[in-house]
TORSE-951592 format. One record per residue (C-alpha): residue in one letter; x, y, z. Coordinates in steps of 0.1 Angstrom, whole numbers. Each point is the difference from the previous one (the first is absolute). Layout:
BEGIN
REC  rest      X      Y      Z
REC     a      X      Y      Z
...
***
This chain:
BEGIN
REC  rest      X      Y      Z
REC     m   -258    159    248
REC     f      4      5    -37
REC     s    -26      8    -23
REC     s     12      5    -35
REC     i    -16    -23    -29
REC     l     33    -17     -8
REC     f      4     -8     35
REC     n    -35    -15      4
REC     q      5    -20    -33
REC     n     32    -14     12
REC     y    -16     -5     37
REC     k    -33    -18     -5
REC     t      9    -17    -34
REC     t     -8    -42      4
REC     a     26     -5    -30
REC     q     28    -23      4
REC     v     19     19    -25
REC     v     -2     38     -4
REC     v     20     23    -22
REC     n      3     30      5
REC     q     11     26    -35
REC     g      5     33      1
REC     g     29     24    -11
REC     t     25     18     24
REC     s    -16     19     28
REC     s    -32    -14     -6
REC     g      0    -11     42
REC     k     -5    -34     -8
REC     t     29    -16     24
REC     y    -14     23     27
REC     a    -36    -10      0
REC     i     12    -37     -2
REC     l     22      4     32
REC     q    -30     17     18
REC     a    -22    -29     -8
REC     l     32    -24     10
REC     f      2     22     34
REC     c    -36     -7      7
REC     l      1    -36    -11
REC     a     29     -2     28
REC     c    -24     19     26
REC     t    -31    -22     -4
REC     q     14    -30     -5
REC     p     22    -17     27
REC     k     31    -19     -4
REC     v     -1      8    -40
REC     v     37      1    -18
REC     i      0     26    -29
REC     t     26      0    -24
REC     v     12     33    -20
REC     v     24     -9    -27
REC     g     21     22    -26
REC     q     27     -3    -25
REC     d     26      8     25
REC     i      6     13     33
REC     p      6     36    -12
REC     n    -31      0    -20
REC     l    -20     -9     32
REC     k     18     25     19
REC     a    -10     29    -23
REC     g    -32    -12    -10
REC     a    -26    -25     20
REC     l     19      3     34
REC     r      3     38      4
REC     d    -37     -1    -12
REC     a     -6    -26     30
REC     l     18     23     25
REC     s    -20     31    -13
REC     i    -31    -14      7
REC     y     13    -17     35
REC     h     13     38      8
REC     s    -31     16     -7
REC     l    -26    -21     18
REC     p      1     -1     37
REC     i    -26    -28      5
REC     l     19    -22    -24
REC     q     34      7     22
REC     k    -19    -13     32
REC     l     -7    -33    -21
REC     v     33     -4    -12
REC     k     21    -17     28
REC     s     36     10    -19
REC     y     18      7    -31
REC     n     29    -18     -3
REC     r     21     22    -30
REC     t     27    -27     -5
REC     e    -22    -27     -9
REC     r    -28     23    -13
REC     v    -26    -16     22
REC     f    -33     17     14
REC     e    -13    -22     28
REC     f    -34      7     13
REC     t    -14    -10     34
REC     n    -21    -25    -13
REC     g     28    -20     -8
REC     s     -5     11    -41
REC     i     33     12    -21
REC     i      9     17    -28
REC     e     32     -6    -16
REC     f     18     19    -32
REC     n     24    -23    -16
REC     s     17     -4    -36
REC     y     10    -35    -15
REC     d     31     -8    -25
REC     n    -14    -30    -16
REC     w    -27    -23      1
REC     q     20    -24     24
REC     d      0     27     25
REC     a    -40      6     -2
REC     k     -8    -30     13
REC     s     11      8     32
REC     g    -30      7     23
REC     k    -39      2     -2
REC     r    -23     27      1
REC     d    -41     10      3
REC     y      4     30    -21
REC     l     26      9    -24
REC     f      5     33    -20
REC     i     25      3    -27
REC     n      8     37     -9
REC     e     14     10    -35
REC     a    -10    -38    -11
REC     n     12      6    -36
REC     g     33      4     18
REC     i     -1    -37     15
REC     p     11    -32    -20
REC     w    -35    -20     -6
REC     d     21    -35     18
REC     v      4     29     32
REC     y    -36      6     -4
REC     t    -11    -36     -2
REC     e     20    -15     31
REC     l    -15     32     22
REC     s    -33     -4    -11
REC     l      0    -38      3
REC     r     11      8     36
REC     t    -33     23      2
REC     k    -31    -10     21
REC     k    -25     28     -9
REC     r      8     24    -20
REC     v     27     14    -25
REC     s     -1     34    -10
REC     t     24     23    -28
REC     a      5     30     -5
REC     s     14     10    -38
REC     i     10     33    -12
REC     v     -8     -9    -37
REC     a    -34     -4     -3
REC     s      2    -29    -29
REC     v     31    -18     13
REC     m    -17    -24     30
REC     t    -31     -6    -25
REC     t     21    -11    -28
REC     y     27    -16     26
REC     f    -28    -22     11
REC     e    -17     -8    -31
REC     l     35    -13    -18
REC     k      6    -25     32
REC     g    -30    -11     -4
REC     d      4     -6    -39
REC     i     37    -19     10
REC     n    -18    -22     29
REC     e    -25     -9    -28
REC     v     22     -4    -29
REC     k     23    -23     29
REC     m    -30    -20      9
REC     q     -7     -9    -38
REC     q     36    -10     -5
REC     e     -1    -20     30
REC     a    -32    -17    -10
REC     q     13     -7    -36
REC     t     29    -16     13
REC     r    -16    -21     24
REC     v    -23    -13    -32
REC     n     34     -3    -20
REC     e     16    -23     31
REC     i    -32    -23      3
REC     r      2     -2    -41
REC     l     37     -9      2
REC     k     -8    -30     28
REC     v    -29     -8    -22
REC     l     27     -6    -35
REC     e     25    -12     24
REC     g    -23    -31     16
REC     q    -13     -5    -39
REC     v     34      0    -11
REC     a      9    -27     29
REC     v    -31    -21    -12
REC     l     14      8    -37
REC     q     39    -15      9
REC     t    -19    -31     20
REC     q    -22    -11    -31
REC     v     31      3    -23
REC     e     21    -26     22
REC     q    -31    -22      3
REC     l     -3      1    -40
REC     k     41     -7     -3
REC     k     -1    -30     24
REC     h    -27    -15    -20
REC     r     20      5    -34
REC     y     25    -25     12
***
C-alpha cells in the first residue's frame, strides 16, 4: 500500500520509542500516519492515539494528513468501518481504532490506554504529559519534531535530571540512615549518663 523509506522505517521498526526528526514538510507526519493506518488494518482491536498540542493544531496538521490518506485510497476506505468527525476517531472493520486527541495537563493524560502512541510536533508537548501518555502505551511510542536537535536534547536532559534525582534520593536515604544511627547512639549515651549520675550519689 505504501513504500517510502520513511514509511518502512516506521512500520517495520521493533523499537519501543521512535523519534522522527526533520524540517517542515519533510514528510515525517505523513509517513508515520501511513504506518499507523497499516498497523490498524493488520492488527485487530488495537488502539492508536495521535496527539497534538491542541485540537486546532491537530486539525490543521496530523488529522488533515490522515483524512488525505484515507480519501486517496479506496482499499483503505473498505477497511475503515466509520469515521466520527466530532470525536475524531477512525473505527476499522477489525475492531481497531485511531483516535486524535490533545491533553491539557498530565492529569488529563492519565485517561485511557493504548497500543500505539504518536505525538506530533512533540517539542510542543510538556514532558509530564508525554510521560503519562507513554506509561499507558503498550507497544510503541512515536514522535515527530520539527527542529532536529530538540527531541534528542529533550530526552538527554530529562535523562540527566532523572539521574541527578536518583542520586539525590539515594543520598537522602543515606543521610536518614546516618541520622537514625546517631539518634540511637545519643540514646545509649543518655542512658549511660543517667546511670553514672545515679552511681555518684
